[in-house]
C-alpha positions in Angstrom: 0.1 0.1 -0.6 3.5 2.0 0.7 3.5 4.5 -2.6 0.9 3.9 -4.4 -0.2 6.9 -7.0 -4.2 7.5 -8.1 -4.0 8.5 -12.1 -7.0 10.7 -11.1 -5.3 13.6 -9.0 -1.6 12.7 -8.7 -1.7 12.5 -4.9 0.9 10.3 -3.3 -0.2 7.3 0.0 3.1 7.4 2.1 1.5 4.7 3.8 -0.7 3.3 7.4 -0.3 5.1 10.4 1.9 2.0 11.7 4.5 2.8 9.5 4.9 6.4 10.5 5.1 4.4 14.6 8.2 2.3 13.4 9.8 5.4 11.8 9.1 7.2 14.8 10.8 4.4 16.8 13.7 4.0 14.3 13.7 8.1 14.0 14.3 8.2 17.9 17.0 4.6 18.2 19.4 6.5 15.5 19.1 9.8 17.2 19.8 7.7 20.4 23.0 5.8 18.6 24.4 9.6 17.6 23.8 11.6 20.7 25.8 9.1 23.0 28.9 9.0 20.5 29.3 12.9 20.3 27.9 13.7 23.6 30.8 16.6 24.3 30.6 17.7 20.8 26.5 18.7 21.2 27.3 20.3 24.5 30.2 22.9 22.5 27.9 23.4 19.7 25.3 25.3 19.8 22.1 24.5 18.1 21.3 26.4 15.0 17.8 25.7 13.3 17.5 24.7 9.9 14.8 26.2 8.1 13.5 23.4 4.8 12.0 26.6 2.9 13.4 26.1 -0.6 16.3 29.1 -1.1 15.2 31.5 -4.1 17.1 32.4 -7.1 19.4 35.2 -7.5 17.1 38.2 -9.6 20.2 40.4 -11.3 19.6 42.2 -14.1 22.4 42.8 -16.7 24.8 45.2 -14.5 25.0 42.7 -11.7 22.5 45.1 -9.6 19.5 43.4 -7.7 16.2 46.1 -8.0 12.9 45.7 -5.7 10.5 48.7 -4.9 10.6 49.6 -1.5 6.7 51.8 0.1 6.0 53.5 3.5 3.1 55.7 3.5 2.8 57.7 0.4 7.1 57.3 -0.3 8.0 54.5 -3.2 12.2 54.3 -3.0 13.1 52.2 -6.5 16.6 50.3 -5.3 19.6 49.0 -6.6 21.7 47.5 -5.0 25.3 46.0 -6.0 28.3 44.9 -4.4 31.0 47.9 -3.0 32.1 50.3 -0.6 28.6 51.0 1.1 28.4 54.4 -0.9 24.2 55.3 -0.7 23.5 57.6 -3.3 19.3 59.2 -3.2 18.5 60.8 -6.1 21.4 61.9 -7.3 22.6 62.9 -3.6 24.7 61.1 -1.2 22.5 59.9 1.8 24.3 63.0 4.4 23.0 65.5 2.2 19.3 64.2 1.0 18.7 62.3 5.1 20.6 65.0 7.1 19.1 63.5 10.5 21.2 60.5 11.7 17.8 58.5 13.1 17.1 58.9 8.9 21.0 57.8 8.0 20.2 54.9 10.9 16.9 53.4 9.9 18.5 53.5 6.0 21.7 50.9 7.5 19.0 49.0 9.5 18.5 45.9 6.9 22.7 45.9 6.8 23.3 45.7 10.1 20.8 43.0 10.7 22.4 40.9 7.8 26.1 41.7 8.9 26.8 43.3 5.6 27.5 46.9 6.7 29.6 48.5 3.9 29.4 45.8 1.6 27.0 46.8 -0.8 26.6 50.1 -3.3 23.0 51.7 -2.6 21.1 53.6 -6.0 18.2 54.9 -5.4 15.2 57.3 -6.3 12.6 58.1 -3.8 9.4 60.2 -4.8 6.6 60.9 -2.4 5.8 61.8 1.2 7.7 63.4 3.4 11.6 62.4 4.6 10.4 59.9 7.2 7.9 58.1 4.9 10.8 57.8 2.2 13.6 57.1 4.7 11.3 54.5 5.2 10.6 53.6 1.8 14.9 53.4 1.3 14.5 50.9 4.0 11.9 48.4 2.5 13.3 48.4 -0.9 17.4 47.7 0.3 15.4 45.1 2.5 13.9 43.4 -0.6 16.8 43.7 -2.9 19.3 42.7 -0.7 16.9 39.1 -0.4 16.8 39.4 -4.4 21.2 39.4 -4.1 21.8 37.1 -1.2 18.6 34.7 -0.7 20.4 33.2 2.2 19.7 36.2 4.1 15.8 36.6 3.3 15.0 34.4 6.8 17.3 37.2 8.3 15.8 40.2 7.4 12.4 38.9 7.2 12.5 37.8 11.0 13.5 41.3 11.7 10.6 42.4 9.9 12.3 44.7 7.1 10.5 43.2 4.2 7.0 43.9 5.3 5.1 46.7 4.1 4.0 49.3 6.9 0.4 49.7 5.8 -0.2 52.4 8.3 -0.9 55.1 6.0 -2.6 58.9 7.2 -6.6 58.4 7.6 -8.8 60.8 5.2 -10.7 63.7 6.6 -14.3 63.1 6.6 -17.0 65.8 5.8 -18.7 67.8 9.5 -15.0 67.6 11.0 -12.2 69.6 10.5 -9.6 66.2 10.0 -9.7 63.0 10.1 -11.8 63.0 13.6 -10.8 66.3 14.7 -13.9 68.7 15.6 -14.8 71.9 14.7 -14.2 74.4 17.9 -17.7 74.0 20.1 -19.1 77.9 20.0 -21.8 78.0 23.4 -22.6 81.7 22.0 
């Protein structure tokens, strides 16, 4: 009954519950044997979780760059990364000139810090829309996406930090009968 394939659905039947129980005892016995042989090695070596997710393919353009789009609030950033010295160019200007506040530069460099790739990639990006804070968030999102396309092995690290997820928070729209989204007009008693 093991490995039977039905012709109409193409699904595979892998066996019965007793077969699974036998497999479980065999795995437990082999684990006990290997732990007895290298008990001092197991104490010294840290346990690293292995992901069963398949690695994605590296996505590069003709110039050897990885491209991604980042978004935050109303800002949209188009980001290209390639191996280099760590220079970040935003709309044709250096990052220190475009993002004068140190906190914004810190936000942009977060994906490289998490991945341990500080100063290893050159970034060229164009940003439109929104304010400086939203643009910095969009560049960060784009860098994280491009980094995971350039080095697919880093995807789990960057994703665990939450940098691949687009921040869905946007400004709430103004409602009629209100001064802003929720602010009422000033009440006048007389």
